[in-house]
Structures are given as C-alpha cells and as structure tokens.
N, C-alpha and C positions, 0 to 999 in steps of 0.2 A: 726083815721086820716081821714079827708075828701078826696074824690077822687081828688079834685082840688089841695089839699095840696100835695098829692102823685105825681101828675103830675109835680108840681113846684119843689119839692125836687129831682125828677129824672132828670129834666132838669138842675137844678143847679149843679148836679154832672157832667153832660156832659160839663158844662162850660158856662160862660156868654160871650156875645160879648164884645170886647175891645172897649167900647164906654164910653162917659162921664156919661151916666145914664144907666148902663147895666141892672138894674132890670126892667126898663120900658119895655124892649123887651120881658119880660116874662109875662106881665100883660094879654096878650091875651089868655094865657093858662088857667088863673083862670076864668072860666065861670061856672055858670052865675055870672057876676060881682057883683051883689047885695049881694050875700051870701059868698063872698070870701074876704080874707085879701090880702093886697099887698104882692107880693113875698118877699120883704125885711122883712116884719113882720113875715112871715112864716119861713124864714131862722133864724131870731133872736130867735123865740120861739123854733125851733128845736134844736138850739145850747144850749139854756138855759135848755132844757129838757134832754140834754145829747145824743141826736140822731146824731147831727153833731159834728164831732171832730174838724174840722177847715174849714175855707173858705179862700182860698188863691191860690198861684201859684203852679202848678204841672209841674216840669221840667223833661227833659231828662238829667239825671245826666252826661252822657258821653259827651254830648255837652257842659257841663259846665267844662269839664276837669277832671271829676271824674271817677274812676273805681269802679265797684261794683261786688260782687259775692255772691252766696249762699254758705253757709258753713254748715258742719255737724260735730257733735262729738258723739262718742260712750260713753255714760255716764251711770253709774250704778244709780239706784234709790237713793242710799244713798248719792251720790255726786251731784245729780241733782241741788239742790238749790245753793250749793257752786259754781259750775262751771257756772251756769246761771247768778249768781251775777257778776262773773268776766267778762263774755261776755257782759252783759247788761251795765256795767260801761264804756265800750269802747264808745267814742263819735261817732264813725263811724257806730255803730250798731243801726239799726232802728227797727228791728223786731227780737224777740227771743222767740221760742216756744218749748215746749215739744211735740214730735209726736211719736205715736205708731201705730201698726197695728190696723185697724178699728175693727177687730173681737176680740181684746183683747188678742190674743195669743202671747206667748213670741217669740222673734226673736233676731238675731244677728245684726240687722240693727242699724245704728246710731239713737239716740233718742233725741238729742238736735240740733235744727236747727235755723240758724240766717242769716240775711243779713248784709253784711259789705260793706261800701262805704267810700272811701278816695280820696283825690287828687291823680292823677295818678303818680306824681313824688314822692309821699310819700307812695304809696300803698305797694310796696314790703317790705320796711322796717317795715311798720306797721304790716303786716301779719307775718313777721318773729318774731317780738317782741311778738305778741300775741301767736304764736306757741311755743315760748320758755317758756312763762309763763304757758301754758297749759301742756307742757311736764313735768314740775315739778310736775304736778298732774296726771301724767301717762295717758294723753289723746292725741290722734292724731287728728289733724285738717284736715278735708277733704274739699278741695276746688272744687266747682262745678259751674264754670262760665257759663254764657249763651253762647252757640255757635250760636244758631239761635233763634230769637224771633218771635213767631207766633202771640202773642196777649198780650197786657198789657192794661187792661181796667177795672179799679176798679170802675165800675158804677153798683149800685144795683137798678134794675128796680122795684120801689115801685108801679108803675102803671101797673097792670097786663094786662090791655087792650092796653097798649102802644106798639109801634113798636120798634124793635131793629135796630140800624144802622148797615150797612154791615161791616164785619170784613176785615181789610186790613192786609195781612201778611207782616211783616216788613223785614224778611230775615236775612241774616248773620249779626251778631252783630260785628261791628268794635271794635278794641282794645280800641281806645279812639278818640274822636273828638277834635282836637287842636283848641279850640275857644279862641280868644283873647278878653277879656273884659276890659274896662276902669274901673278905681276905682269908677266912678259915676254909671256905669252899675252894678258893683258888689254890690254897696250899694242898688240899686233897687232890686236885687235878694234877698238880706237879708231882705228887707222891706216887701216882699210878699211871702217868702217861708214858712211862718207859717200862721199867721192870718192877714188879712187886715181889715180895719175898715168897720163895717156894717152900712154904710150910703148911702144916695141916690147917691152920687158921690164918690165912694171909691177910684178911681184913683187920684182924686184931693186931697183927704186926704193923700194918699201915697206921692204924689208930695210935699205936704207941709212938711211932715215928713223929707224928704231927701233934701229939698231946691231946687227943680226943678219945672218946669211948668207942668201943667196937659198935655199939648200938647206933651211935650217931653216924659213923661211917656207913654202916649197912643201910640205914634209913635214907641217907643222902644219896647213895648210889642207886638205890631202888627208885627214888623220885626222879633222878636224872634219866634213868632208863625209861621210865614211863613217859617222860617229856621228850624222849628221842635225842637228848643231848649226849648220853652215853649209849653207844651202839651195843657194846658188849665188853666184858672182861675176858680176854682169851689169849690164845697163842697165835703168834705171827711166825710163819715158816719162811725159810729161805727156799724159794721154789726150785732152784737148781739142785739143791741138796735133796729135795723130795723126788727127784727124777724128772722134773719138768724143766729141762735144760734150755728149752727154746720158748721165748715169748715174743709176741708181735702185736702191733697196733693195726687193726683193720679199720678202714675208712670207706664210706660210700657217699655219693651225692644222692640226696633224697628230696623229692618234692615236698613242700610244706604240708600239704594235705595228707601225705602218706607217712609222716614221721612217727606218729604215735604207734601205728600198726607195725612199722618196720622196727622201731626201737623195742617194742614189746616182744616181737618175734626173736630178735637177736638176744635180748636179755634172758629169754627163757632157756637158752642153751646153758647147760651146767659148766661147759668149758670156758664160758665168758665170765670174767671177774668184774669188769667195769663196762658200762655202756652209757654213753652220753650223747646229747645233741649239742653241737658247738657251732658258732657262727662261721660262715664262709669268709675266707680272705682271698685276695687275688692270687697269691702264691700257693694256696692250698684250698681248692674249691670243693670241700667236702662238708657234710653236715653230721653224719652219724659215725661215732667212734666206738670201738670195742677193743678190749684187751683179751687176748687168748693165750693159753699156756699149754704146751705139749712137750713130748719127749724128744722130738726131732724136727728138722727142717721140712722133711717130706710130710710128716703128720700135720704140721702147721699149714702148709699149702693146701692139703686135702681138706682140712677143717674149714679154712677160709672159703674154699670153693663150695663146700657143702652148705655152710651158713648162707652164703650169697644165693645159692639156688633155692634152698628151702624157704628163705624169707623173701624171695622175689626181688633181689637187689642186683643191680648191674653197675658197671663203671667204677667198681671199687678198686682199692689198692691195698697191698699188704706190705707193711713196713716192719722189717725184722729189727729187734733190739740187738745192738752190737755191744760196744764197750759200756760198762756201767761205771760212771764216774762218782755217783753218790746214791746211796739208798739208806734212808734213816726214817725214824718216826718223828712226828712233830713234837717239839718242846713248847709247851704252853706257859704263858705268864712268866717268862724269864725276863 
C-alpha cells in the first residue's frame, strides 16, 4: 500500500466531514496528486480487497436509548462452540471471542467474552432470558458494564509518520441517555448504521433512499454529531487484514483512588483502542480494561509490559483473543 493510501485510510477511519462532497476534503492528503487515486477510489478498493469492513455511521449507542455491557462465561473447551453459537445467535451480540491467558497457561478465568446491546426498556428482560438459557447448560453469565469510559477510538493508524489526536477522557458512563427520535430520524439511523453508498455525494444517496432532502440529512447528522450521538461517519477496518493480526485484552487491579490517573495514562497510548473501568467480580478481580492490537504475540506481550511499567500498574493479566465467533456492527431500531 502506498503511503498516500495509508494516510487516506487512516483519515477515513477518523471520519469524514458532514458535507455534500465529503471525499473532496481528503484530496489534499493524497500528494503528490499526479501519482494518487481519488480518496473514494482508494476506499472502494480497500473494501473490495477485504480491508474495510464497512463505511457508515458510528453512534454512541446510549444516546440512541440502548444499554450495552461486556459479558463473560466460564466455558469448557468441549462446550465452547455450542455456547458460542447460542451467544452469537442473539441479535444484540456484536462481538464474541474466545480469550485465554497470553502465555497459554491454564486458569479459572472466564474464557468466552461478548458484548451485548439492546434497547434499555428491553435490556433486563433480554439478559434474564439469555441467562436462563445458559443456566440450562450449567453456565453462569458475568455482567461487566462500563463504570467509567477513558477511551473508545477504534482507529488503526496505518500512517506510521502521522500524528495521533489527543485523548479526551469521557468520564463516568451514565445509565442511559433518554433521546427522543422521530420515525424519520430512526429511519436515517437505520440507513447509515451499516454501509452507506460509496459515491461522490453519499448523503444525497442516503436522502434519496429515505425520501428526504440532502439538506435535511446533512443538518440532522451535524446536529447529532454536536450532541455526541453520532461519533463519526467513517471507515471500519478488519484489523487482521491491516496487519494487526494479534489483539488482546489487558486487565489490572487498581485502587479506587488511583483509577482516574491509571485509566488516563493507559488511554493515552495510541496502541490502545478501548479503555474502561469495570466492576470487580469474584472470578475476575480486575478494574481497568484495555484493548490493544499489534502484529504478533511477542509485540503484544512487550506492549503490555511497557504499558504496565510506564503507568505504574502491577498484578495485571494479558488475555489473547483466540477464535472469533462473531464480529458485526450494531443494527439499531430493527
């Protein structure tokens, strides 16, 4: 991949401007102009090559009235595929992974991890139903909601020479944001929460799909972005296809008085895409969680040790992601 292509794809992950012709704003990155393709053509090729998973809207689910949590199950190797199939079939599950200690040693920690999101008024009933189904298979569901969000920034910097934007610590996560959306606005969410048309004027194409004007779509998306409901409209990459074939969950026990300092320190690292405080449970006595992505197992271990040392953290564990049973984007208002 050419350096100009890497710059474009990194910028596309960070999001395009909500304008009539958003790809024009990225043309200045592709220099020298004579040897580069248009940003839209780079995006199309990356998607056809399997590097880009989707190009569309990325929302703060809580502001749409959804509640989401990280969950874990203690599963034996013999039952892993059976229980992963049950979990993955749930429409509110977007990610489902097998995770084990990075060094390969045996442990009593949960081994099946997944994210679950549902409308807040149906969430408790949905979790209860899932729990009942899992109990018939002798499994206990551990709920690990985010208490504090230090970072959520799934942007893989393909441009090694590029700069990283400053990290903004978001703070305590509210239970739910009661956002009232009209039926027309919900239709717009549905139109962009997966893939939007890869054309010069994508928002005009979306407007035509839902029977609205381009001006209405642009004004609505800009308002949502100002409110924090829409994080960005951008590209989502397959990290393994981008060369980051190894990803892992880092966890540390942290004293309550030190959580803000430790979380801010970990979140400041560009290799960290997610960083949260979550509640301790008996089977998993850790407070601070972070996701990291690297090119190899050795790099992952070295990065975990470096973050632990530089942020003054001890007693942590590194859980490598193994089999990927499900990875998708959230479908809203279905």
